[in-house]
N, CA, C and O atoms as CSV, one atom per row, in Angstrom:
chain,resi,resn,atom,element,x,y,z
A,1,MET,N,N,0.818,-1.188,0.000
A,1,MET,CA,C,0.000,0.000,0.000
A,1,MET,C,C,0.866,1.257,0.000
A,1,MET,O,O,0.485,2.276,-0.577
A,2,ALA,N,N,2.024,1.187,0.644
A,2,ALA,CA,C,2.907,2.347,0.698
A,2,ALA,C,C,3.400,2.711,-0.699
A,2,ALA,O,O,3.605,3.887,-1.000
A,3,ASP,N,N,3.593,1.695,-1.559
A,3,ASP,CA,C,4.033,1.964,-2.929
A,3,ASP,C,C,2.986,2.765,-3.699
A,3,ASP,O,O,3.336,3.619,-4.514
A,4,VAL,N,N,1.706,2.497,-3.445
A,4,VAL,CA,C,0.632,3.239,-4.107
A,4,VAL,C,C,0.662,4.697,-3.656
A,4,VAL,O,O,0.461,5.599,-4.470
A,5,GLY,N,N,0.909,4.933,-2.381
A,5,GLY,CA,C,0.999,6.302,-1.873
A,5,GLY,C,C,2.168,7.059,-2.472
A,5,GLY,O,O,2.034,8.229,-2.830
A,6,VAL,N,N,3.310,6.405,-2.584
A,6,VAL,CA,C,4.483,7.034,-3.185
A,6,VAL,C,C,4.208,7.316,-4.660
A,6,VAL,O,O,4.572,8.378,-5.167
A,7,PHE,N,N,3.577,6.383,-5.343
A,7,PHE,CA,C,3.238,6.579,-6.743
A,7,PHE,C,C,2.279,7.755,-6.919
A,7,PHE,O,O,2.460,8.582,-7.813
A,8,ALA,N,N,1.257,7.825,-6.063
A,8,ALA,CA,C,0.300,8.929,-6.140
A,8,ALA,C,C,0.980,10.263,-5.844
A,8,ALA,O,O,0.710,11.260,-6.514
A,9,LEU,N,N,1.855,10.284,-4.849
A,9,LEU,CA,C,2.577,11.511,-4.521
A,9,LEU,C,C,3.486,11.932,-5.678
A,9,LEU,O,O,3.586,13.117,-5.996
A,10,ARG,N,N,4.136,10.972,-6.293
A,10,ARG,CA,C,5.011,11.256,-7.437
A,10,ARG,C,C,4.190,11.854,-8.595
A,10,ARG,O,O,4.618,12.811,-9.238
A,11,ALA,N,N,3.021,11.282,-8.845
A,11,ALA,CA,C,2.158,11.785,-9.919
A,11,ALA,C,C,1.668,13.195,-9.608
A,11,ALA,O,O,1.668,14.061,-10.484
A,12,LEU,N,N,1.252,13.430,-8.367
A,12,LEU,CA,C,0.766,14.753,-7.980
A,12,LEU,C,C,1.871,15.800,-8.073
A,12,LEU,O,O,1.672,16.868,-8.651
A,13,LEU,N,N,3.023,15.496,-7.510
A,13,LEU,CA,C,4.137,16.433,-7.554
A,13,LEU,C,C,4.608,16.648,-8.990
A,13,LEU,O,O,4.932,17.773,-9.371
A,14,GLY,N,N,4.647,15.591,-9.781
A,14,GLY,CA,C,5.019,15.724,-11.190
A,14,GLY,C,C,4.045,16.630,-11.933
A,14,GLY,O,O,4.466,17.467,-12.732
A,15,GLY,N,N,2.751,16.471,-11.680
A,15,GLY,CA,C,1.748,17.323,-12.320
A,15,GLY,C,C,1.886,18.780,-11.934
A,15,GLY,O,O,1.784,19.669,-12.780
A,16,VAL,N,N,2.118,19.022,-10.660
A,16,VAL,CA,C,2.306,20.400,-10.199
A,16,VAL,C,C,3.541,21.019,-10.847
A,16,VAL,O,O,3.512,22.172,-11.276
A,17,LEU,N,N,4.612,20.257,-10.916
A,17,LEU,CA,C,5.834,20.779,-11.527
A,17,LEU,C,C,5.694,20.948,-13.039
A,17,LEU,O,O,6.286,21.866,-13.608
A,18,VAL,N,N,4.923,20.083,-13.700
A,18,VAL,CA,C,4.674,20.261,-15.132
A,18,VAL,C,C,3.978,21.595,-15.372
A,18,VAL,O,O,4.336,22.337,-16.287
A,19,VAL,N,N,2.983,21.892,-14.544
A,19,VAL,CA,C,2.277,23.174,-14.673
A,19,VAL,C,C,3.235,24.333,-14.410
A,19,VAL,O,O,3.227,25.322,-15.144
A,20,GLY,N,N,4.055,24.220,-13.375
A,20,GLY,CA,C,5.011,25.282,-13.067
A,20,GLY,C,C,6.004,25.516,-14.191
A,20,GLY,O,O,6.273,26.659,-14.559
A,21,PHE,N,N,6.548,24.438,-14.737
A,21,PHE,CA,C,7.493,24.574,-15.838
A,21,PHE,C,C,6.799,25.078,-17.099
A,21,PHE,O,O,7.406,25.804,-17.886
A,22,ALA,N,N,5.527,24.701,-17.303
A,22,ALA,CA,C,4.781,25.219,-18.454
A,22,ALA,C,C,4.583,26.725,-18.334
A,22,ALA,O,O,4.654,27.444,-19.330
A,23,LEU,N,N,4.335,27.204,-17.115
A,23,LEU,CA,C,4.208,28.648,-16.904
A,23,LEU,C,C,5.522,29.364,-17.211
A,23,LEU,O,O,5.524,30.434,-17.819
A,24,ILE,N,N,6.634,28.770,-16.790
A,24,ILE,CA,C,7.945,29.346,-17.124
A,24,ILE,C,C,8.124,29.361,-18.633
A,24,ILE,O,O,8.608,30.343,-19.196
A,25,GLY,N,N,7.738,28.281,-19.285
A,25,GLY,CA,C,7.850,28.198,-20.738
A,25,GLY,C,C,7.022,29.262,-21.448
A,25,GLY,O,O,7.413,29.746,-22.510
A,26,GLU,N,N,5.891,29.624,-20.873
A,26,GLU,CA,C,5.064,30.671,-21.468
A,26,GLU,C,C,5.690,32.048,-21.311
A,26,GLU,O,O,5.445,32.936,-22.128
A,27,MET,N,N,6.489,32.236,-20.279
A,27,MET,CA,C,7.060,33.556,-20.007
A,27,MET,C,C,8.368,33.812,-20.744
A,27,MET,O,O,8.725,34.969,-20.964
A,28,VAL,N,N,9.098,32.754,-21.135
A,28,VAL,CA,C,10.396,32.966,-21.764
A,28,VAL,C,C,10.237,33.337,-23.233
A,28,VAL,O,O,9.273,32.951,-23.893
A,29,THR,N,N,11.192,34.081,-23.715
A,29,THR,CA,C,11.249,34.389,-25.136
A,29,THR,C,C,12.655,34.064,-25.627
A,29,THR,O,O,13.592,34.292,-24.863
A,30,PRO,N,N,12.872,33.581,-26.769
A,30,PRO,CA,C,11.879,33.216,-27.772
A,30,PRO,C,C,11.150,31.935,-27.380
A,30,PRO,O,O,11.619,31.178,-26.530
A,31,LYS,N,N,10.017,31.705,-27.999
A,31,LYS,CA,C,9.178,30.549,-27.659
A,31,LYS,C,C,9.847,29.222,-28.000
A,31,LYS,O,O,9.387,28.171,-27.553
A,32,ALA,N,N,10.897,29.251,-28.765
A,32,ALA,CA,C,11.619,28.021,-29.091
A,32,ALA,C,C,12.187,27.371,-27.832
A,32,ALA,O,O,12.406,26.160,-27.807
A,33,PHE,N,N,12.429,28.170,-26.781
A,33,PHE,CA,C,12.964,27.629,-25.536
A,33,PHE,C,C,11.888,27.055,-24.624
A,33,PHE,O,O,12.209,26.453,-23.600
A,34,ALA,N,N,10.626,27.229,-24.976
A,34,ALA,CA,C,9.541,26.754,-24.119
A,34,ALA,C,C,9.610,25.244,-23.906
A,34,ALA,O,O,9.263,24.750,-22.833
A,35,GLY,N,N,10.055,24.511,-24.925
A,35,GLY,CA,C,10.152,23.060,-24.807
A,35,GLY,C,C,11.154,22.601,-23.768
A,35,GLY,O,O,11.041,21.497,-23.235
A,36,LEU,N,N,12.133,23.442,-23.479
A,36,LEU,CA,C,13.115,23.090,-22.451
A,36,LEU,C,C,12.474,22.970,-21.074
A,36,LEU,O,O,12.992,22.291,-20.188
A,37,PHE,N,N,11.346,23.637,-20.912
A,37,PHE,CA,C,10.697,23.669,-19.603
A,37,PHE,C,C,9.439,22.808,-19.573
A,37,PHE,O,O,8.549,23.046,-18.757
A,38,SER,N,N,9.356,21.827,-20.439
A,38,SER,CA,C,8.166,20.987,-20.460
A,38,SER,C,C,8.309,19.798,-19.526
A,38,SER,O,O,8.935,19.921,-18.473
A,39,ALA,N,N,7.760,18.681,-19.874
A,39,ALA,CA,C,7.568,17.571,-18.944
A,39,ALA,C,C,8.837,16.958,-18.371
A,39,ALA,O,O,8.872,16.654,-17.179
A,40,ALA,N,N,9.872,16.766,-19.166
A,40,ALA,CA,C,11.040,16.025,-18.684
A,40,ALA,C,C,11.692,16.628,-17.446
A,40,ALA,O,O,11.944,15.889,-16.494
A,41,PRO,N,N,11.981,17.926,-17.404
A,41,PRO,CA,C,12.611,18.461,-16.194
A,41,PRO,C,C,11.709,18.359,-14.967
A,41,PRO,O,O,12.181,18.079,-13.865
A,42,SER,N,N,10.426,18.584,-15.158
A,42,SER,CA,C,9.528,18.546,-14.004
A,42,SER,C,C,9.365,17.129,-13.466
A,42,SER,O,O,9.315,16.927,-12.253
A,43,VAL,N,N,9.283,16.157,-14.354
A,43,VAL,CA,C,9.173,14.773,-13.904
A,43,VAL,C,C,10.463,14.337,-13.215
A,43,VAL,O,O,10.417,13.618,-12.217
A,44,ALA,N,N,11.609,14.764,-13.735
A,44,ALA,CA,C,12.891,14.425,-13.109
A,44,ALA,C,C,12.989,15.030,-11.712
A,44,ALA,O,O,13.392,14.350,-10.768
A,45,VAL,N,N,12.625,16.295,-11.576
A,45,VAL,CA,C,12.683,16.949,-10.265
A,45,VAL,C,C,11.720,16.271,-9.293
A,45,VAL,O,O,12.076,16.019,-8.142
A,46,ALA,N,N,10.512,15.977,-9.745
A,46,ALA,CA,C,9.537,15.301,-8.881
A,46,ALA,C,C,10.038,13.927,-8.465
A,46,ALA,O,O,9.935,13.549,-7.298
A,47,SER,N,N,10.572,13.194,-9.408
A,47,SER,CA,C,11.071,11.860,-9.115
A,47,SER,C,C,12.208,11.899,-8.098
A,47,SER,O,O,12.244,11.095,-7.167
A,48,LEU,N,N,13.131,12.831,-8.281
A,48,LEU,CA,C,14.245,12.939,-7.333
A,48,LEU,C,C,13.770,13.377,-5.951
A,48,LEU,O,O,14.260,12.876,-4.939
A,49,ALA,N,N,12.824,14.302,-5.904
A,49,ALA,CA,C,12.299,14.750,-4.604
A,49,ALA,C,C,11.628,13.605,-3.865
A,49,ALA,O,O,11.836,13.436,-2.663
A,50,ILE,N,N,10.833,12.826,-4.563
A,50,ILE,CA,C,10.161,11.683,-3.934
A,50,ILE,C,C,11.181,10.631,-3.529
A,50,ILE,O,O,11.041,10.019,-2.471
A,51,THR,N,N,12.188,10.411,-4.332
A,51,THR,CA,C,13.219,9.429,-4.000
A,51,THR,C,C,13.954,9.828,-2.732
A,51,THR,O,O,14.247,8.977,-1.891
A,52,VAL,N,N,14.255,11.114,-2.586
A,52,VAL,CA,C,14.935,11.578,-1.369
A,52,VAL,C,C,14.060,11.336,-0.156
A,52,VAL,O,O,14.541,10.874,0.879
A,53,VAL,N,N,12.775,11.645,-0.278
A,53,VAL,CA,C,11.863,11.491,0.864
A,53,VAL,C,C,11.571,10.022,1.148
A,53,VAL,O,O,11.619,9.590,2.300
A,54,ALA,N,N,11.268,9.253,0.106
A,54,ALA,CA,C,10.846,7.866,0.298
A,54,ALA,C,C,12.003,6.913,0.541
A,54,ALA,O,O,11.850,5.938,1.277
A,55,ASP,N,N,13.148,7.173,-0.057
A,55,ASP,CA,C,14.279,6.263,0.076
A,55,ASP,C,C,15.429,6.960,0.804
A,55,ASP,O,O,15.428,7.058,2.031
A,56,ASN,N,N,16.392,7.433,0.050
A,56,ASN,CA,C,17.528,8.136,0.653
A,56,ASN,C,C,18.271,8.933,-0.416
A,56,ASN,O,O,17.993,8.816,-1.610
A,57,THR,N,N,19.207,9.730,0.036
A,57,THR,CA,C,19.933,10.592,-0.902
A,57,THR,C,C,20.883,9.790,-1.791
A,57,THR,O,O,21.171,10.204,-2.914
A,58,HIS,N,N,21.367,8.659,-1.309
A,58,HIS,CA,C,22.257,7.837,-2.132
A,58,HIS,C,C,21.515,7.329,-3.370
A,58,HIS,O,O,22.046,7.369,-4.480
A,59,LYS,N,N,20.293,6.854,-3.173
A,59,LYS,CA,C,19.508,6.368,-4.304
A,59,LYS,C,C,19.154,7.521,-5.248
A,59,LYS,O,O,19.144,7.342,-6.466
A,60,ALA,N,N,18.866,8.699,-4.693
A,60,ALA,CA,C,18.576,9.869,-5.533
A,60,ALA,C,C,19.816,10.282,-6.321
A,60,ALA,O,O,19.715,10.711,-7.470
A,61,ARG,N,N,20.978,10.152,-5.700
A,61,ARG,CA,C,22.226,10.487,-6.405
A,61,ARG,C,C,22.446,9.544,-7.572
A,61,ARG,O,O,22.839,9.980,-8.655
A,62,GLN,N,N,22.201,8.272,-7.369
A,62,GLN,CA,C,22.332,7.311,-8.463
A,62,GLN,C,C,21.336,7.626,-9.580
A,62,GLN,O,O,21.678,7.569,-10.762
A,63,ALA,N,N,20.106,7.958,-9.196
A,63,ALA,CA,C,19.086,8.279,-10.200
A,63,ALA,C,C,19.470,9.526,-10.985
A,63,ALA,O,O,19.306,9.568,-12.204
A,64,SER,N,N,19.976,10.534,-10.298
A,64,SER,CA,C,20.349,11.763,-11.007
A,64,SER,C,C,21.562,11.530,-11.907
A,64,SER,O,O,21.650,12.118,-12.985
A,65,THR,N,N,22.485,10.692,-11.485
A,65,THR,CA,C,23.624,10.352,-12.338
A,65,THR,C,C,23.140,9.620,-13.588
A,65,THR,O,O,23.634,9.870,-14.688
A,66,GLY,N,N,22.181,8.722,-13.423
A,66,GLY,CA,C,21.593,8.036,-14.567
A,66,GLY,C,C,20.901,8.994,-15.515
A,66,GLY,O,O,20.954,8.822,-16.733
A,67,MET,N,N,20.249,10.008,-14.953
A,67,MET,CA,C,19.595,11.016,-15.793
A,67,MET,C,C,20.617,11.802,-16.606
A,67,MET,O,O,20.387,12.109,-17.775
A,68,VAL,N,N,21.734,12.124,-15.988
A,68,VAL,CA,C,22.791,12.852,-16.704
A,68,VAL,C,C,23.374,11.979,-17.811
A,68,VAL,O,O,23.605,12.459,-18.920
A,69,VAL,N,N,23.609,10.720,-17.521
A,69,VAL,CA,C,24.134,9.788,-18.528
A,69,VAL,C,C,23.169,9.692,-19.709
A,69,VAL,O,O,23.591,9.760,-20.864
A,70,GLY,N,N,21.892,9.536,-19.426
A,70,GLY,CA,C,20.894,9.479,-20.496
A,70,GLY,C,C,20.817,10.783,-21.266
A,70,GLY,O,O,20.624,10.776,-22.482
A,71,GLY,N,N,20.965,11.903,-20.572
A,71,GLY,CA,C,20.944,13.206,-21.232
A,71,GLY,C,C,22.114,13.393,-22.183
A,71,GLY,O,O,21.955,13.948,-23.270
A,72,ILE,N,N,23.282,12.933,-21.778
A,72,ILE,CA,C,24.453,13.018,-22.660
A,72,ILE,C,C,24.231,12.152,-23.898
A,72,ILE,O,O,24.578,12.547,-25.011
A,73,GLY,N,N,23.656,10.977,-23.697
A,73,GLY,CA,C,23.321,10.121,-24.842
A,73,GLY,C,C,22.308,10.794,-25.758
A,73,GLY,O,O,22.395,10.671,-26.980
A,74,MET,N,N,21.345,11.509,-25.171
A,74,MET,CA,C,20.352,12.196,-25.982
A,74,MET,C,C,20.983,13.323,-26.798
A,74,MET,O,O,20.596,13.554,-27.943
A,75,VAL,N,N,21.953,14.024,-26.210
A,75,VAL,CA,C,22.661,15.067,-26.962
A,75,VAL,C,C,23.393,14.455,-28.155
A,75,VAL,O,O,23.356,15.003,-29.257
A,76,ALA,N,N,24.049,13.333,-27.938
A,76,ALA,CA,C,24.730,12.653,-29.049
A,76,ALA,C,C,23.727,12.262,-30.128
A,76,ALA,O,O,24.008,12.400,-31.319
A,77,CYS,N,N,22.573,11.781,-29.723
A,77,CYS,CA,C,21.523,11.406,-30.670
A,77,CYS,C,C,21.064,12.610,-31.480
A,77,CYS,O,O,20.939,12.526,-32.702
A,78,CYS,N,N,20.815,13.721,-30.812
A,78,CYS,CA,C,20.325,14.921,-31.499
A,78,CYS,C,C,21.363,15.480,-32.467
A,78,CYS,O,O,21.024,15.889,-33.577
A,79,VAL,N,N,22.619,15.497,-32.048
A,79,VAL,CA,C,23.674,16.019,-32.918
A,79,VAL,C,C,23.801,15.138,-34.165
A,79,VAL,O,O,23.873,15.647,-35.283
A,80,LEU,N,N,23.828,13.835,-33.972
A,80,LEU,CA,C,23.949,12.950,-35.124
A,80,LEU,C,C,22.707,13.021,-35.998
A,80,LEU,O,O,22.822,12.980,-37.223
A,81,ALA,N,N,21.516,13.129,-35.401
A,81,ALA,CA,C,20.283,13.226,-36.190
A,81,ALA,C,C,20.278,14.486,-37.036
A,81,ALA,O,O,19.841,14.460,-38.186
A,82,ALA,N,N,20.758,15.588,-36.480
A,82,ALA,CA,C,20.789,16.843,-37.228
A,82,ALA,C,C,21.677,16.732,-38.466
A,82,ALA,O,O,21.427,17.392,-39.475
A,83,VAL,N,N,22.699,15.908,-38.388
A,83,VAL,CA,C,23.611,15.734,-39.520
A,83,VAL,C,C,23.137,14.595,-40.433
A,83,VAL,O,O,23.153,14.732,-41.656
A,84,ALA,N,N,22.719,13.487,-39.846
A,84,ALA,CA,C,22.448,12.278,-40.630
A,84,ALA,C,C,21.101,12.288,-41.341
A,84,ALA,O,O,21.001,11.808,-42.470
A,85,VAL,N,N,20.066,12.822,-40.704
A,85,VAL,CA,C,18.740,12.755,-41.327
A,85,VAL,C,C,18.687,13.509,-42.662
A,85,VAL,O,O,18.154,12.969,-43.631
A,86,PRO,N,N,19.215,14.727,-42.750
A,86,PRO,CA,C,19.170,15.390,-44.064
A,86,PRO,C,C,19.999,14.674,-45.137
A,86,PRO,O,O,19.669,14.743,-46.321
A,87,ARG,N,N,21.045,14.006,-44.737
A,87,ARG,CA,C,21.925,13.355,-45.714
A,87,ARG,C,C,21.495,11.940,-46.069
A,87,ARG,O,O,21.681,11.504,-47.205
A,88,LEU,N,N,20.919,11.216,-45.108
A,88,LEU,CA,C,20.624,9.796,-45.316
A,88,LEU,C,C,19.138,9.459,-45.328
A,88,LEU,O,O,18.767,8.285,-45.344
A,89,GLN,N,N,18.303,10.462,-45.320
A,89,GLN,CA,C,16.849,10.290,-45.243
A,89,GLN,C,C,16.446,9.933,-43.805
A,89,GLN,O,O,17.294,9.624,-42.968
A,90,ALA,N,N,15.159,9.983,-43.544
A,90,ALA,CA,C,14.650,9.899,-42.178
A,90,ALA,C,C,14.916,8.550,-41.507
A,90,ALA,O,O,15.379,8.506,-40.367
A,91,ARG,N,N,14.629,7.472,-42.195
A,91,ARG,CA,C,14.742,6.156,-41.536
A,91,ARG,C,C,16.173,5.819,-41.150
A,91,ARG,O,O,16.450,5.505,-39.992
A,92,LEU,N,N,17.072,5.881,-42.104
A,92,LEU,CA,C,18.452,5.506,-41.822
A,92,LEU,C,C,19.107,6.509,-40.883
A,92,LEU,O,O,19.823,6.114,-39.963
A,93,GLY,N,N,18.875,7.795,-41.099
A,93,GLY,CA,C,19.446,8.816,-40.223
A,93,GLY,C,C,18.937,8.693,-38.793
A,93,GLY,O,O,19.705,8.834,-37.841
A,94,SER,N,N,17.635,8.427,-38.644
A,94,SER,CA,C,17.060,8.246,-37.302
A,94,SER,C,C,17.593,6.992,-36.634
A,94,SER,O,O,17.877,6.990,-35.436
A,95,ALA,N,N,17.728,5.917,-37.417
A,95,ALA,CA,C,18.267,4.674,-36.854
A,95,ALA,C,C,19.702,4.875,-36.376
A,95,ALA,O,O,20.086,4.384,-35.314
A,96,MET,N,N,20.485,5.595,-37.163
A,96,MET,CA,C,21.866,5.862,-36.751
A,96,MET,C,C,21.909,6.749,-35.503
A,96,MET,O,O,22.733,6.543,-34.613
A,97,ALA,N,N,21.017,7.730,-35.450
A,97,ALA,CA,C,20.974,8.612,-34.288
A,97,ALA,C,C,20.567,7.832,-33.037
A,97,ALA,O,O,21.136,8.032,-31.964
A,98,TRP,N,N,19.582,6.943,-33.179
A,98,TRP,CA,C,19.160,6.135,-32.044
A,98,TRP,C,C,20.289,5.215,-31.595
A,98,TRP,O,O,20.506,5.021,-30.398
A,99,LEU,N,N,20.996,4.660,-32.549
A,99,LEU,CA,C,22.130,3.799,-32.222
A,99,LEU,C,C,23.208,4.588,-31.484
A,99,LEU,O,O,23.826,4.076,-30.550
A,100,ALA,N,N,23.433,5.826,-31.900
A,100,ALA,CA,C,24.412,6.676,-31.213
A,100,ALA,C,C,23.989,6.907,-29.770
A,100,ALA,O,O,24.816,6.857,-28.860
A,101,TRP,N,N,22.691,7.164,-29.560
A,101,TRP,CA,C,22.200,7.345,-28.190
A,101,TRP,C,C,22.477,6.086,-27.367
A,101,TRP,O,O,22.986,6.170,-26.249
A,102,ALA,N,N,22.144,4.929,-27.918
A,102,ALA,CA,C,22.316,3.681,-27.181
A,102,ALA,C,C,23.786,3.433,-26.848
A,102,ALA,O,O,24.113,3.058,-25.722
A,103,VAL,N,N,24.669,3.641,-27.819
A,103,VAL,CA,C,26.092,3.386,-27.595
A,103,VAL,C,C,26.652,4.341,-26.540
A,103,VAL,O,O,27.351,3.916,-25.620
A,104,VAL,N,N,26.341,5.629,-26.676
A,104,VAL,CA,C,26.862,6.612,-25.720
A,104,VAL,C,C,26.285,6.370,-24.331
A,104,VAL,O,O,27.028,6.321,-23.351
A,105,ALA,N,N,24.968,6.217,-24.239
A,105,ALA,CA,C,24.336,6.048,-22.925
A,105,ALA,C,C,24.775,4.749,-22.254
A,105,ALA,O,O,25.097,4.741,-21.065
A,106,LEU,N,N,24.791,3.662,-23.004
A,106,LEU,CA,C,25.205,2.385,-22.405
A,106,LEU,C,C,26.695,2.385,-22.061
A,106,LEU,O,O,27.103,1.825,-21.043
A,107,GLY,N,N,27.501,3.013,-22.911
A,107,GLY,CA,C,28.927,3.114,-22.603
A,107,GLY,C,C,29.185,3.923,-21.343
A,107,GLY,O,O,29.988,3.534,-20.495
A,108,LEU,N,N,28.499,5.050,-21.228
A,108,LEU,CA,C,28.649,5.851,-20.011
A,108,LEU,C,C,28.074,5.141,-18.792
A,108,LEU,O,O,28.632,5.216,-17.697
A,109,TYR,N,N,26.952,4.450,-18.990
A,109,TYR,CA,C,26.376,3.676,-17.883
A,109,TYR,C,C,27.392,2.654,-17.386
A,109,TYR,O,O,27.609,2.517,-16.182
A,110,TRP,N,N,28.005,1.949,-18.310
A,110,TRP,CA,C,29.002,0.960,-17.914
A,110,TRP,C,C,30.163,1.642,-17.197
A,110,TRP,O,O,30.612,1.171,-16.152
A,111,ALA,N,N,30.652,2.757,-17.757
A,111,ALA,CA,C,31.808,3.444,-17.160
A,111,ALA,C,C,31.493,3.976,-15.779
A,111,ALA,O,O,32.336,3.907,-14.885
A,112,VAL,N,N,30.291,4.509,-15.585
A,112,VAL,CA,C,29.949,5.137,-14.314
A,112,VAL,C,C,29.510,4.127,-13.264
A,112,VAL,O,O,29.942,4.199,-12.113
A,113,PHE,N,N,28.655,3.188,-13.651
A,113,PHE,CA,C,28.051,2.297,-12.659
A,113,PHE,C,C,28.718,0.929,-12.549
A,113,PHE,O,O,28.723,0.339,-11.469
A,114,ILE,N,N,29.271,0.420,-13.621
A,114,ILE,CA,C,29.813,-0.940,-13.571
A,114,ILE,C,C,31.348,-0.912,-13.546
A,114,ILE,O,O,31.974,-1.538,-12.691
A,115,GLY,N,N,31.934,-0.189,-14.479
A,115,GLY,CA,C,33.393,-0.171,-14.596
A,115,GLY,C,C,34.101,0.497,-13.437
A,115,GLY,O,O,35.282,0.238,-13.205
A,116,ALA,N,N,33.410,1.345,-12.709
A,116,ALA,CA,C,34.027,2.073,-11.594
A,116,ALA,C,C,34.200,1.188,-10.365
A,116,ALA,O,O,34.916,1.551,-9.433
A,117,HIS,N,N,33.545,0.026,-10.361
A,117,HIS,CA,C,33.611,-0.835,-9.164
A,117,HIS,C,C,34.641,-1.872,-9.295
A,117,HIS,O,O,34.827,-2.676,-8.382
């Protein structure tokens, strides 16, 4: 039953933060930056806050490190997609970009969480 309460709290806090970040997105100019303040940052902040309260700071630190690793992989994906999709068409360029994300994220995951031990 405690898991249901934590899940409900995570959903409520995530929703509140989504609204807050959406308001920030409405206030910033140019509007191209509004997407930076959408769901992902608010869900990450809510998740980390609940993890700190429900579990401990060590688990939240691991989760935030995982988020950074995934974010770096996403940057690699976006950079490669920006170059590959116009040159190789959508399917092949997107597949290569996704592969870049997987290689970078999994490589960093291994380096940070497995290889360091």
